[in-house]
ROSE-4610 file (N, C-alpha, C; in Angstrom, 1 decimal, always signed):
// ROSE-4610
residu = [M/M/M/P/P/P/S/S/S/I/I/I/N/N/N/A/A/A/L/L/L/G/G/G/A/A/A/E/E/E/L/L/L/S/S/S/G/G/G/E/E/E/G/G/G/L/L/L/T/T/T/V/V/V/L/L/L/L/L/L/V/V/V/D/D/D/I/I/I/S/S/S/E/E/E/S/S/S/R/R/R/D/D/D/V/V/V/V/V/V/A/A/A/R/R/R/T/T/T/V/V/V/A/A/A/A/A/A/R/R/R/G/G/G/Y/Y/Y/T/T/T/A/A/A/R/R/R/V/V/V/L/L/L/L/L/L/D/D/D/T/T/T/T/T/T/G/G/G/Q/Q/Q/A/A/A/A/A/A/D/D/D/V/V/V/Y/Y/Y/R/R/R/V/V/V/T/T/T/G/G/G/T/T/T/P/P/P/T/T/T/V/V/V/Y/Y/Y/L/L/L/I/I/I/G/G/G/R/R/R/D/D/D/G/G/G/L/L/L/L/L/L/I/I/I/G/G/G/G/G/G/A/A/A/V/V/V/G/G/G/P/P/P/R/R/R/P/P/P/W/W/W/T/T/T/S/S/S/P/P/P/S/S/S/G/G/G/R/R/R/A/A/A/L/L/L/L/L/L/H/H/H/A/A/A/L/L/L/L/L/L/S/S/S/P/P/P/T/T/T/G/G/G/P/P/P/P/P/P/P/P/P/V/V/V/R/R/R]
num = [1/1/1/2/2/2/3/3/3/4/4/4/5/5/5/6/6/6/7/7/7/8/8/8/9/9/9/10/10/10/11/11/11/12/12/12/13/13/13/14/14/14/15/15/15/16/16/16/17/17/17/18/18/18/19/19/19/20/20/20/21/21/21/22/22/22/23/23/23/24/24/24/25/25/25/26/26/26/27/27/27/28/28/28/29/29/29/30/30/30/31/31/31/32/32/32/33/33/33/34/34/34/35/35/35/36/36/36/37/37/37/38/38/38/39/39/39/40/40/40/41/41/41/42/42/42/43/43/43/44/44/44/45/45/45/46/46/46/47/47/47/48/48/48/49/49/49/50/50/50/51/51/51/52/52/52/53/53/53/54/54/54/55/55/55/56/56/56/57/57/57/58/58/58/59/59/59/60/60/60/61/61/61/62/62/62/63/63/63/64/64/64/65/65/65/66/66/66/67/67/67/68/68/68/69/69/69/70/70/70/71/71/71/72/72/72/73/73/73/74/74/74/75/75/75/76/76/76/77/77/77/78/78/78/79/79/79/80/80/80/81/81/81/82/82/82/83/83/83/84/84/84/85/85/85/86/86/86/87/87/87/88/88/88/89/89/89/90/90/90/91/91/91/92/92/92/93/93/93/94/94/94/95/95/95/96/96/96/97/97/97/98/98/98/99/99/99/100/100/100/101/101/101/102/102/102/103/103/103/104/104/104]
x = [-20.2/-21.3/-21.8/-21.6/-22.1/-23.6/-24.4/-25.5/-26.1/-25.5/-25.9/-25.8/-24.6/-24.8/-25.9/-26.2/-27.0/-28.6/-28.6/-30.1/-30.3/-29.1/-29.0/-29.4/-28.9/-29.1/-30.3/-31.0/-32.1/-33.4/-33.2/-34.2/-34.1/-33.2/-33.0/-34.2/-34.7/-35.9/-37.5/-37.1/-38.5/-38.2/-37.1/-37.1/-35.9/-35.4/-34.2/-33.1/-32.8/-31.2/-30.5/-29.2/-28.6/-27.3/-27.3/-25.9/-25.3/-23.9/-23.1/-22.3/-22.2/-21.7/-20.5/-19.5/-18.0/-17.9/-17.8/-17.5/-16.0/-15.6/-14.7/-13.0/-13.3/-12.1/-11.4/-10.3/-9.9/-10.6/-10.3/-10.6/-10.2/-8.7/-7.7/-8.0/-8.2/-8.8/-9.8/-11.0/-12.2/-12.0/-11.6/-11.2/-10.5/-9.7/-9.2/-9.8/-10.5/-11.6/-12.7/-13.0/-14.4/-13.9/-12.5/-12.0/-12.0/-11.5/-10.7/-11.9/-13.4/-14.5/-15.3/-15.4/-16.1/-17.4/-17.6/-18.8/-19.3/-20.4/-20.9/-22.0/-22.4/-23.2/-22.3/-23.3/-22.3/-21.9/-20.9/-20.3/-20.2/-20.5/-20.6/-19.7/-18.9/-17.7/-18.0/-18.3/-18.4/-17.3/-16.5/-15.2/-15.0/-15.8/-15.8/-16.7/-17.6/-18.5/-19.8/-19.8/-20.9/-22.3/-22.3/-23.3/-23.8/-23.0/-23.3/-24.0/-23.4/-24.0/-25.3/-25.7/-27.2/-28.1/-27.8/-28.4/-28.6/-27.8/-27.6/-27.0/-26.2/-25.2/-24.8/-25.0/-24.7/-23.7/-24.1/-23.3/-23.2/-22.5/-22.6/-22.6/-23.2/-24.0/-25.4/-25.6/-27.1/-27.8/-29.0/-29.8/-30.6/-31.3/-32.5/-33.1/-34.4/-35.4/-36.0/-35.8/-36.5/-37.8/-38.8/-40.1/-39.9/-40.8/-40.7/-40.9/-41.6/-42.0/-41.1/-39.7/-38.7/-38.8/-39.7/-39.8/-39.6/-38.7/-38.4/-39.3/-39.1/-40.0/-39.7/-38.2/-38.0/-36.4/-35.5/-34.3/-33.9/-32.6/-32.0/-30.4/-30.2/-28.7/-28.4/-27.4/-26.6/-27.1/-26.3/-26.6/-27.9/-28.6/-30.0/-30.0/-31.0/-31.1/-32.0/-31.4/-32.3/-32.1/-31.5/-31.4/-32.1/-32.6/-33.4/-34.8/-35.9/-37.3/-37.7/-37.9/-38.5/-38.1/-36.7/-36.1/-36.6/-36.6/-37.0/-38.2/-39.3/-40.8/-40.7/-40.1/-40.4/-39.7/-38.8/-38.2/-39.2/-39.6/-40.6/-41.9/-42.4/-43.4/-43.4/-42.3/-41.8/-41.8/-41.4/-41.3/-41.9/-43.2/-44.6/-45.0/-45.7/-46.3/-47.3/-48.0/-49.2/-48.9/-47.6/-47.0/-47.2/-46.8/-47.0/-48.7/-48.9/-50.1/-50.6/-51.7/-52.2/-52.0/-51.7/-51.1/-52.8/-53.0/-54.2/-54.3]
y = [+45.6/+44.6/+45.0/+45.8/+46.5/+46.0/+46.4/+46.6/+45.0/+44.2/+42.6/+42.4/+42.7/+42.6/+43.2/+44.6/+44.8/+44.4/+43.9/+43.6/+41.9/+41.3/+39.9/+40.0/+41.2/+41.3/+42.0/+42.8/+43.5/+42.4/+41.7/+40.5/+39.3/+38.6/+37.5/+36.8/+37.8/+37.5/+37.2/+37.5/+37.6/+36.6/+35.6/+34.7/+34.7/+36.0/+35.9/+35.5/+34.7/+34.0/+34.4/+35.1/+35.4/+34.4/+34.0/+33.0/+33.9/+34.0/+34.6/+33.1/+33.3/+32.2/+32.7/+32.2/+32.5/+31.5/+31.9/+31.2/+31.1/+29.6/+29.3/+29.8/+30.2/+30.8/+29.8/+29.7/+28.6/+29.5/+28.5/+28.6/+29.6/+29.6/+30.7/+32.0/+32.3/+33.3/+34.1/+33.3/+33.6/+34.1/+33.0/+33.6/+34.7/+35.3/+36.6/+37.7/+37.3/+38.6/+38.7/+37.5/+37.8/+38.7/+38.0/+38.8/+40.2/+40.4/+42.0/+43.1/+42.3/+42.9/+42.9/+42.0/+41.9/+41.4/+40.2/+39.8/+38.8/+38.9/+38.0/+37.1/+37.1/+35.9/+34.5/+33.3/+32.5/+32.4/+31.6/+32.0/+30.6/+30.4/+28.8/+29.1/+28.0/+28.0/+27.1/+27.4/+26.9/+26.7/+25.9/+26.1/+25.7/+24.7/+24.3/+24.8/+25.8/+26.5/+25.7/+24.4/+23.9/+24.4/+24.9/+25.5/+26.9/+27.5/+28.6/+28.5/+27.3/+26.6/+26.4/+25.2/+25.0/+26.0/+26.9/+28.3/+29.1/+29.1/+29.9/+31.2/+31.2/+32.9/+33.3/+34.4/+35.1/+36.6/+36.8/+38.0/+37.9/+38.9/+39.0/+40.4/+40.6/+39.5/+39.2/+37.9/+37.5/+37.0/+37.4/+37.4/+36.6/+35.5/+34.7/+34.7/+34.9/+35.1/+33.9/+32.9/+31.8/+31.6/+31.6/+31.8/+30.8/+30.7/+30.0/+28.4/+28.5/+27.2/+26.2/+27.0/+26.4/+26.7/+27.5/+27.7/+29.2/+29.3/+30.7/+31.5/+32.6/+34.0/+35.0/+35.1/+36.0/+36.1/+36.7/+36.8/+38.3/+38.7/+39.8/+39.6/+40.4/+40.1/+41.8/+41.9/+43.1/+44.0/+45.0/+45.6/+46.1/+45.9/+46.5/+47.4/+48.2/+48.8/+47.9/+47.0/+46.3/+46.9/+48.3/+48.6/+50.1/+50.4/+51.7/+51.3/+52.5/+52.2/+51.0/+51.1/+50.5/+48.8/+48.8/+47.4/+46.8/+47.6/+47.1/+46.7/+47.4/+47.3/+45.8/+45.4/+44.4/+43.1/+43.1/+41.9/+42.1/+43.3/+43.0/+42.4/+42.6/+42.2/+40.4/+40.4/+39.1/+38.1/+38.5/+37.9/+37.4/+38.4/+38.3/+36.9/+36.5/+35.2/+34.9/+36.2/+35.9/+36.4/+36.5/+36.6/+38.2/+38.6/+39.9/+40.4/+41.5/+42.1/+41.6/+41.4/+41.1/+42.4/+42.0/+43.2/+43.5/+44.6/+45.2/+46.2]
z = [+32.2/+32.3/+34.0/+34.8/+35.9/+36.1/+35.0/+35.0/+35.2/+34.6/+34.7/+36.2/+36.9/+38.1/+39.0/+38.6/+39.4/+39.5/+38.0/+37.5/+38.3/+38.2/+39.1/+40.2/+41.2/+42.6/+42.7/+42.1/+42.1/+42.1/+40.8/+40.5/+41.1/+41.6/+41.9/+42.7/+44.0/+44.6/+44.0/+42.9/+41.7/+40.8/+40.9/+39.8/+39.0/+38.8/+37.4/+38.1/+36.8/+37.0/+36.0/+36.2/+35.2/+35.0/+33.4/+33.4/+32.0/+32.5/+31.1/+30.4/+29.2/+28.4/+27.6/+28.1/+27.3/+26.1/+24.9/+24.0/+23.4/+23.4/+22.8/+23.6/+24.8/+25.2/+26.5/+26.9/+28.0/+29.5/+30.1/+31.6/+32.2/+32.0/+32.7/+31.9/+30.9/+30.2/+30.9/+30.7/+31.5/+32.8/+33.8/+35.3/+35.5/+34.5/+34.5/+34.4/+33.0/+32.8/+33.7/+34.1/+35.3/+36.4/+37.1/+38.0/+37.9/+36.9/+36.4/+36.3/+35.9/+35.6/+36.5/+37.5/+38.6/+38.6/+37.5/+37.3/+38.5/+38.6/+39.9/+39.1/+38.2/+37.5/+36.9/+37.4/+37.2/+35.3/+35.4/+33.8/+33.3/+32.4/+31.8/+30.8/+30.4/+29.4/+28.2/+27.2/+25.7/+24.9/+25.3/+25.1/+23.5/+23.1/+22.1/+20.7/+21.5/+20.4/+20.0/+20.8/+20.2/+21.1/+21.8/+22.4/+21.8/+21.0/+20.4/+18.9/+18.6/+17.5/+17.7/+18.7/+18.9/+19.1/+19.7/+20.1/+19.0/+18.0/+16.8/+17.3/+18.0/+18.5/+17.5/+16.9/+15.8/+16.2/+17.6/+17.7/+19.4/+19.8/+21.5/+21.8/+22.8/+23.6/+23.3/+23.5/+22.9/+24.2/+24.4/+25.5/+25.1/+26.0/+25.5/+27.3/+27.0/+27.9/+28.2/+29.0/+29.7/+30.6/+30.3/+31.3/+32.2/+33.3/+34.4/+34.2/+32.8/+32.3/+31.6/+31.5/+30.6/+29.3/+28.8/+27.3/+27.0/+25.9/+25.4/+24.9/+25.9/+25.9/+24.6/+24.9/+23.8/+23.8/+22.9/+22.8/+22.3/+22.2/+21.7/+21.3/+20.2/+20.0/+19.9/+20.7/+20.9/+22.2/+22.6/+23.7/+23.9/+24.8/+25.2/+26.5/+26.4/+28.3/+29.1/+29.6/+30.4/+31.6/+32.1/+33.4/+33.2/+32.0/+31.7/+32.5/+32.9/+33.3/+32.3/+31.3/+30.3/+30.4/+30.3/+30.5/+31.8/+32.8/+34.2/+33.9/+33.5/+33.7/+32.8/+31.6/+30.9/+31.7/+32.5/+33.2/+34.4/+35.0/+36.2/+35.8/+34.6/+33.9/+33.9/+33.2/+32.7/+33.9/+35.0/+36.2/+37.1/+37.0/+37.9/+37.6/+38.8/+38.8/+37.5/+37.3/+36.5/+35.0/+34.9/+33.7/+33.4/+32.0/+31.5/+31.3/+31.5/+31.3/+29.7/+29.3/+27.9/+27.0/+25.9/+24.8/+24.3/+24.3/+23.8/+22.5]
């Protein structure tokens, strides 16, 4: 997930916050994995799986996009090309202070 690190760094000034959530693993296992893979985003531990149940996570990775107002904008299950030109354009549009352009 080096792309997640890159996107987090690239778009943090525009308001992007990346949080990684680990489901049902111990703190030690997660710490070793984070160090080995070089993740730079904050990692949250869901050691019981309760958050995964509440958010209806059915597969990983699961991505939720939350707007500036705290409301859910969208989501995706499975890998997505977030660092592709179209992925970056979507994120830039969502992070724009005026929001994405209207759909016509």
